[in-house]
PADOTI-404421 format. One line per field, with one value per atom (N, C-alpha, C): residue number from 0; residue in three letters; y, x, z. Coordinates in nm, 2 decimals. Layout:
<tinus>
n = (NUM ...)
res = (ALA ...)
v = (Y ...)
u = (X ...)
w = (Z ...)
</tinus>
This chain:
<tinus>
n = (0 0 0 1 1 1 2 2 2 3 3 3 4 4 4 5 5 5 6 6 6 7 7 7 8 8 8 9 9 9 10 10 10 11 11 11 12 12 12 13 13 13 14 14 14 15 15 15 16 16 16 17 17 17 18 18 18 19 19 19 20 20 20 21 21 21 22 22 22 23 23 23 24 24 24 25 25 25 26 26 26 27 27 27 28 28 28 29 29 29 30 30 30 31 31 31 32 32 32 33 33 33 34 34 34 35 35 35 36 36 36 37 37 37 38 38 38 39 39 39 40 40 40 41 41 41 42 42 42 43 43 43 44 44 44 45 45 45 46 46 46 47 47 47 48 48 48 49 49 49 50 50 50 51 51 51 52 52 52 53 53 53 54 54 54 55 55 55 56 56 56 57 57 57 58 58 58 59 59 59 60 60 60 61 61 61 62 62 62 63 63 63 64 64 64 65 65 65 66 66 66 67 67 67 68 68 68 69 69 69 70 70 70 71 71 71 72 72 72 73 73 73 74 74 74 75 75 75 76 76 76 77 77 77 78 78 78 79 79 79 80 80 80 81 81 81 82 82 82 83 83 83 84 84 84 85 85 85 86 86 86 87 87 87 88 88 88 89 89 89 90 90 90 91 91 91 92 92 92 93 93 93 94 94 94 95 95 95 96 96 96 97 97 97 98 98 98 99 99 99 100 100 100 101 101 101 102 102 102 103 103 103 104 104 104 105 105 105 106 106 106 107 107 107 108 108 108 109 109 109 110 110 110 111 111 111 112 112 112 113 113 113 114 114 114 115 115 115 116 116 116 117 117 117 118 118 118 119 119 119 120 120 120 121 121 121 122 122 122 123 123 123 124 124 124 125 125 125 126 126 126 127 127 127 128 128 128 129 129 129 130 130 130 131 131 131 132 132 132)
res = (UNK UNK UNK UNK UNK UNK UNK UNK UNK UNK UNK UNK UNK UNK UNK UNK UNK UNK UNK UNK UNK UNK UNK UNK UNK UNK UNK UNK UNK UNK UNK UNK UNK UNK UNK UNK UNK UNK UNK UNK UNK UNK UNK UNK UNK UNK UNK UNK UNK UNK UNK UNK UNK UNK UNK UNK UNK UNK UNK UNK UNK UNK UNK UNK UNK UNK UNK UNK UNK UNK UNK UNK UNK UNK UNK UNK UNK UNK UNK UNK UNK UNK UNK UNK UNK UNK UNK UNK UNK UNK UNK UNK UNK UNK UNK UNK UNK UNK UNK UNK UNK UNK UNK UNK UNK UNK UNK UNK UNK UNK UNK UNK UNK UNK UNK UNK UNK UNK UNK UNK UNK UNK UNK UNK UNK UNK UNK UNK UNK UNK UNK UNK UNK UNK UNK UNK UNK UNK UNK UNK UNK UNK UNK UNK UNK UNK UNK UNK UNK UNK UNK UNK UNK UNK UNK UNK UNK UNK UNK UNK UNK UNK UNK UNK UNK UNK UNK UNK UNK UNK UNK UNK UNK UNK UNK UNK UNK UNK UNK UNK UNK UNK UNK UNK UNK UNK UNK UNK UNK UNK UNK UNK UNK UNK UNK UNK UNK UNK UNK UNK UNK UNK UNK UNK UNK UNK UNK UNK UNK UNK UNK UNK UNK UNK UNK UNK UNK UNK UNK UNK UNK UNK UNK UNK UNK UNK UNK UNK UNK UNK UNK UNK UNK UNK UNK UNK UNK UNK UNK UNK UNK UNK UNK UNK UNK UNK UNK UNK UNK UNK UNK UNK UNK UNK UNK UNK UNK UNK UNK UNK UNK UNK UNK UNK UNK UNK UNK UNK UNK UNK UNK UNK UNK UNK UNK UNK UNK UNK UNK UNK UNK UNK UNK UNK UNK UNK UNK UNK UNK UNK UNK UNK UNK UNK UNK UNK UNK UNK UNK UNK UNK UNK UNK UNK UNK UNK UNK UNK UNK UNK UNK UNK UNK UNK UNK UNK UNK UNK UNK UNK UNK UNK UNK UNK UNK UNK UNK UNK UNK UNK UNK UNK UNK UNK UNK UNK UNK UNK UNK UNK UNK UNK UNK UNK UNK UNK UNK UNK UNK UNK UNK UNK UNK UNK UNK UNK UNK UNK UNK UNK UNK UNK UNK UNK UNK UNK UNK UNK UNK UNK UNK UNK UNK UNK UNK UNK UNK UNK UNK UNK UNK UNK UNK UNK UNK UNK UNK UNK UNK UNK UNK UNK UNK UNK UNK UNK UNK UNK UNK)
v = (-5.23 -5.19 -5.20 -5.26 -5.28 -5.17 -5.12 -5.00 -4.90 -4.78 -4.68 -4.63 -4.58 -4.52 -4.37 -4.30 -4.15 -4.09 -3.97 -3.90 -3.86 -3.88 -3.85 -3.70 -3.61 -3.47 -3.42 -3.48 -3.45 -3.50 -3.62 -3.67 -3.58 -3.54 -3.46 -3.32 -3.27 -3.14 -3.16 -3.26 -3.29 -3.31 -3.38 -3.40 -3.27 -3.19 -3.05 -2.97 -2.97 -2.90 -2.95 -3.08 -3.14 -3.11 -3.11 -3.08 -2.93 -2.84 -2.70 -2.68 -2.74 -2.73 -2.78 -2.90 -2.96 -2.87 -2.81 -2.72 -2.59 -2.54 -2.42 -2.45 -2.57 -2.61 -2.63 -2.70 -2.72 -2.59 -2.50 -2.37 -2.30 -2.29 -2.23 -2.30 -2.43 -2.51 -2.50 -2.50 -2.49 -2.35 -2.25 -2.11 -2.11 -2.17 -2.17 -2.26 -2.37 -2.46 -2.38 -2.31 -2.23 -2.13 -2.07 -1.97 -2.04 -2.16 -2.23 -2.28 -2.33 -2.37 -2.25 -2.14 -2.02 -1.97 -1.97 -1.93 -2.02 -2.15 -2.25 -2.23 -2.20 -2.18 -2.05 -1.95 -1.82 -1.83 -1.91 -1.93 -2.01 -2.11 -2.19 -2.11 -2.03 -1.94 -1.84 -1.78 -1.69 -1.76 -1.87 -1.95 -1.99 -2.03 -2.06 -1.94 -1.83 -1.71 -1.65 -1.68 -1.63 -1.73 -1.84 -1.95 -2.04 -2.03 -2.12 -2.25 -2.35 -2.48 -2.46 -2.52 -2.50 -2.63 -2.63 -2.75 -2.76 -2.88 -2.89 -2.98 -3.05 -3.13 -3.08 -3.07 -3.02 -3.13 -3.15 -3.25 -3.17 -3.10 -3.02 -3.08 -3.17 -3.24 -3.14 -3.16 -3.07 -3.13 -3.04 -3.09 -3.15 -3.25 -3.31 -3.26 -3.25 -3.21 -3.33 -3.36 -3.48 -3.44 -3.32 -3.27 -3.37 -3.44 -3.53 -3.65 -3.69 -3.80 -3.76 -3.63 -3.58 -3.57 -3.52 -3.50 -3.63 -3.74 -3.87 -3.92 -3.91 -3.96 -3.88 -3.75 -3.66 -3.70 -3.72 -3.76 -3.89 -3.99 -4.12 -4.11 -4.03 -4.02 -3.95 -3.85 -3.77 -3.87 -3.97 -4.06 -4.17 -4.18 -4.27 -4.23 -4.32 -4.29 -4.26 -4.33 -4.32 -4.19 -4.17 -4.05 -4.08 -4.21 -4.25 -4.34 -4.35 -4.43 -4.50 -4.63 -4.70 -4.68 -4.66 -4.64 -4.75 -4.81 -4.90 -4.81 -4.87 -4.79 -4.71 -4.78 -4.71 -4.59 -4.61 -4.50 -4.38 -4.41 -4.31 -4.23 -4.30 -4.23 -4.14 -4.19 -4.11 -3.99 -4.02 -3.91 -3.82 -3.87 -3.79 -3.73 -3.82 -3.77 -3.71 -3.73 -3.67 -3.73 -3.86 -3.93 -4.04 -3.99 -4.08 -4.14 -4.24 -4.31 -4.21 -4.10 -4.01 -3.89 -3.87 -3.75 -3.71 -3.81 -3.78 -3.72 -3.79 -3.74 -3.61 -3.59 -3.46 -3.35 -3.37 -3.27 -3.24 -3.34 -3.32 -3.24 -3.28 -3.20 -3.06 -3.04 -2.91 -2.82 -2.89 -2.82 -2.77 -2.85 -2.81 -2.69 -2.67 -2.55 -2.43 -2.45 -2.34 -2.29 -2.34 -2.30 -2.14 -2.08 -1.93 -1.86 -1.93 -1.87 -1.84 -1.84 -1.82 -1.90 -1.82 -1.89 -1.98 -1.93 -2.01 -2.15 -2.15 -2.27 -2.36 -2.30 -2.38 -2.44 -2.37 -2.42 -2.53 -2.52 -2.62 -2.75 -2.73 -2.85 -2.92 -2.84 -2.89 -2.97 -2.91 -2.98 -3.11 -3.11 -3.24 -3.34 -3.29 -3.39 -3.45 -3.37 -3.42 -3.55 -3.56 -3.68 -3.81 -3.79 -3.91 -3.95 -3.87 -3.89 -4.01)
u = (-13.62 -13.67 -13.56 -13.59 -13.50 -13.50 -13.61 -13.62 -13.73 -13.72 -13.82 -13.86 -13.98 -14.03 -14.04 -13.98 -13.98 -14.04 -14.09 -14.14 -14.02 -14.03 -13.92 -13.89 -13.99 -13.96 -13.89 -13.93 -13.86 -13.72 -13.69 -13.56 -13.47 -13.52 -13.45 -13.41 -13.51 -13.48 -13.37 -13.37 -13.27 -13.13 -13.13 -13.00 -12.94 -13.03 -12.99 -12.93 -13.00 -12.95 -12.82 -12.80 -12.68 -12.56 -12.60 -12.50 -12.45 -12.55 -12.52 -12.42 -12.45 -12.37 -12.23 -12.22 -12.09 -12.01 -12.07 -12.00 -11.95 -12.03 -11.99 -11.87 -11.87 -11.76 -11.64 -11.65 -11.54 -11.48 -11.56 -11.50 -11.42 -11.47 -11.40 -11.27 -11.28 -11.16 -11.05 -11.10 -11.01 -10.94 -11.01 -10.94 -10.84 -10.87 -10.77 -10.66 -10.68 -10.57 -10.48 -10.54 -10.46 -10.37 -10.42 -10.35 -10.23 -10.26 -10.15 -10.04 -10.08 -9.98 -9.90 -9.97 -9.90 -9.80 -9.84 -9.75 -9.63 -9.65 -9.54 -9.44 -9.50 -9.41 -9.33 -9.40 -9.33 -9.21 -9.24 -9.13 -9.02 -9.05 -8.95 -8.87 -8.93 -8.86 -8.77 -8.82 -8.74 -8.62 -8.64 -8.53 -8.43 -8.47 -8.39 -8.31 -8.37 -8.31 -8.21 -8.23 -8.13 -8.03 -8.03 -7.93 -7.96 -8.07 -8.11 -8.16 -8.16 -8.21 -8.36 -8.41 -8.55 -8.62 -8.75 -8.83 -8.87 -8.86 -8.89 -9.02 -9.06 -9.18 -9.27 -9.40 -9.50 -9.60 -9.64 -9.74 -9.86 -9.93 -10.04 -10.16 -10.24 -10.34 -10.45 -10.49 -10.59 -10.73 -10.82 -10.96 -11.02 -11.11 -11.17 -11.32 -11.37 -11.51 -11.58 -11.69 -11.78 -11.91 -11.91 -12.04 -12.09 -12.01 -12.06 -12.13 -12.09 -12.17 -12.31 -12.33 -12.47 -12.54 -12.47 -12.54 -12.58 -12.50 -12.53 -12.66 -12.67 -12.79 -12.91 -12.89 -13.00 -13.06 -12.96 -13.01 -13.08 -13.02 -13.08 -13.22 -13.24 -13.37 -13.47 -13.42 -13.50 -13.56 -13.48 -13.52 -13.62 -13.63 -13.73 -13.87 -13.95 -14.09 -14.19 -14.17 -14.26 -14.25 -14.35 -14.35 -14.28 -14.26 -14.19 -14.07 -13.98 -13.86 -13.83 -13.79 -13.75 -13.60 -13.56 -13.42 -13.38 -13.26 -13.20 -13.14 -13.10 -13.04 -12.92 -12.83 -12.71 -12.74 -12.84 -12.89 -12.94 -13.02 -13.07 -12.96 -12.85 -12.73 -12.67 -12.66 -12.59 -12.68 -12.80 -12.88 -12.95 -13.00 -13.07 -12.98 -12.90 -12.82 -12.69 -12.66 -12.54 -12.41 -12.41 -12.30 -12.26 -12.18 -12.13 -12.00 -11.95 -11.83 -11.71 -11.71 -11.60 -11.63 -11.75 -11.79 -11.70 -11.67 -11.60 -11.46 -11.39 -11.25 -11.26 -11.36 -11.38 -11.40 -11.49 -11.52 -11.40 -11.32 -11.20 -11.10 -11.08 -10.98 -11.02 -11.15 -11.20 -11.19 -11.22 -11.21 -11.06 -10.97 -10.83 -10.79 -10.86 -10.83 -10.91 -11.03 -11.13 -11.13 -11.04 -11.05 -11.04 -10.97 -10.96 -11.05 -11.14 -11.22 -11.36 -11.46 -11.60 -11.65 -11.71 -11.76 -11.88 -11.96 -12.08 -12.04 -11.93 -11.88 -11.83 -11.76 -11.70 -11.81 -11.92 -12.03 -12.10 -12.11 -12.17 -12.09 -11.96 -11.87 -11.88 -11.88 -11.89 -12.02 -12.12 -12.25 -12.25 -12.20 -12.20 -12.11 -11.99 -11.90 -11.96 -12.05 -12.11 -12.19 -12.24 -12.31 -12.23 -12.10 -12.01 -11.96 -12.01 -11.96 -12.05)
w = (-15.80 -15.93 -16.03 -16.14 -16.25 -16.35 -16.38 -16.48 -16.43 -16.49 -16.47 -16.60 -16.61 -16.74 -16.72 -16.81 -16.80 -16.93 -16.91 -17.03 -17.12 -17.24 -17.34 -17.33 -17.33 -17.33 -17.20 -17.09 -16.96 -16.96 -17.01 -17.02 -17.11 -17.23 -17.32 -17.25 -17.18 -17.11 -17.01 -16.93 -16.83 -16.90 -17.00 -17.07 -17.13 -17.18 -17.23 -17.12 -17.00 -16.88 -16.84 -16.83 -16.79 -16.89 -17.02 -17.12 -17.11 -17.08 -17.07 -16.95 -16.84 -16.72 -16.75 -16.81 -16.85 -16.93 -17.03 -17.12 -17.05 -16.96 -16.88 -16.79 -16.73 -16.64 -16.73 -16.84 -16.93 -16.98 -17.02 -17.07 -16.97 -16.85 -16.74 -16.71 -16.70 -16.68 -16.79 -16.92 -17.03 -17.03 -17.00 -16.99 -16.88 -16.77 -16.66 -16.69 -16.76 -16.81 -16.91 -17.00 -17.09 -17.02 -16.92 -16.84 -16.77 -16.71 -16.64 -16.74 -16.86 -16.96 -17.01 -17.03 -17.08 -16.98 -16.85 -16.74 -16.74 -16.74 -16.74 -16.85 -16.97 -17.09 -17.08 -17.03 -17.02 -16.92 -16.81 -16.70 -16.76 -16.84 -16.90 -17.00 -17.08 -17.17 -17.10 -17.00 -16.92 -16.87 -16.81 -16.76 -16.86 -16.98 -17.09 -17.14 -17.15 -17.20 -17.10 -16.97 -16.87 -16.83 -16.90 -16.87 -16.75 -16.70 -16.59 -16.64 -16.56 -16.59 -16.62 -16.72 -16.76 -16.79 -16.78 -16.80 -16.95 -17.01 -17.15 -17.17 -17.06 -17.06 -16.95 -16.98 -16.89 -16.86 -16.74 -16.71 -16.66 -16.75 -16.72 -16.81 -16.75 -16.82 -16.87 -16.99 -17.05 -17.02 -16.98 -16.95 -17.07 -17.05 -17.16 -17.17 -17.29 -17.31 -17.35 -17.28 -17.32 -17.37 -17.44 -17.50 -17.60 -17.67 -17.77 -17.71 -17.58 -17.51 -17.49 -17.45 -17.43 -17.56 -17.66 -17.79 -17.85 -17.84 -17.89 -17.83 -17.69 -17.62 -17.66 -17.67 -17.71 -17.84 -17.94 -18.07 -18.07 -18.00 -17.99 -17.94 -17.83 -17.77 -17.86 -17.94 -18.03 -18.14 -18.18 -18.28 -18.23 -18.10 -18.04 -18.07 -18.12 -18.16 -18.05 -17.94 -17.83 -17.75 -17.66 -17.57 -17.43 -17.41 -17.29 -17.32 -17.23 -17.24 -17.11 -17.13 -17.01 -16.98 -16.86 -16.82 -16.72 -16.75 -16.65 -16.54 -16.43 -16.32 -16.37 -16.44 -16.49 -16.58 -16.66 -16.76 -16.68 -16.57 -16.48 -16.42 -16.38 -16.32 -16.42 -16.55 -16.65 -16.69 -16.73 -16.80 -16.70 -16.59 -16.49 -16.39 -16.32 -16.21 -16.26 -16.39 -16.45 -16.40 -16.37 -16.32 -16.42 -16.52 -16.62 -16.57 -16.64 -16.59 -16.58 -16.66 -16.66 -16.57 -16.51 -16.44 -16.32 -16.24 -16.12 -16.15 -16.24 -16.28 -16.35 -16.43 -16.50 -16.40 -16.30 -16.20 -16.11 -16.07 -15.99 -16.07 -16.19 -16.27 -16.29 -16.33 -16.35 -16.22 -16.11 -15.98 -15.95 -15.99 -15.97 -16.06 -16.17 -16.25 -16.22 -16.17 -16.15 -16.01 -15.92 -15.78 -15.76 -15.85 -15.83 -15.93 -16.00 -16.10 -16.04 -16.13 -16.10 -15.98 -15.89 -15.77 -15.80 -15.90 -15.94 -16.00 -16.08 -16.13 -16.02 -15.93 -15.82 -15.73 -15.71 -15.63 -15.71 -15.84 -15.92 -15.91 -15.93 -15.92 -15.78 -15.68 -15.54 -15.52 -15.57 -15.56 -15.63 -15.75 -15.82 -15.76 -15.70 -15.64 -15.51 -15.44 -15.32 -15.35 -15.47 -15.50 -15.50 -15.50 -15.49 -15.35 -15.25 -15.11 -15.05)
</tinus>
């Protein structure tokens, strides 16, 4: 099968759900990232103030938010005049299965920051990562 036809309203609903989950994961990961950065900076400051060798460069990658990717597709679909939309297999993976080109790395990075956070977010991330196995 090369393409499938989906109802516009159903597709929009799914994209909104996926966007909401993405933003929830991102917010938790961002807060955990901020805590990690703050801790590293405090430790470096303490070391510097006490005359110990201290780190001046930190390799703590900031989580990325891809909310605009969802919003761009939602807007594009909203402008579509018909009630149905044809999806290619890669579009189905992106919009329905929520597997964008960046998804796997986003989920893995978020997982590394959220492991001690909200269990519901961790379960959501684990469920989404299972799709890549």
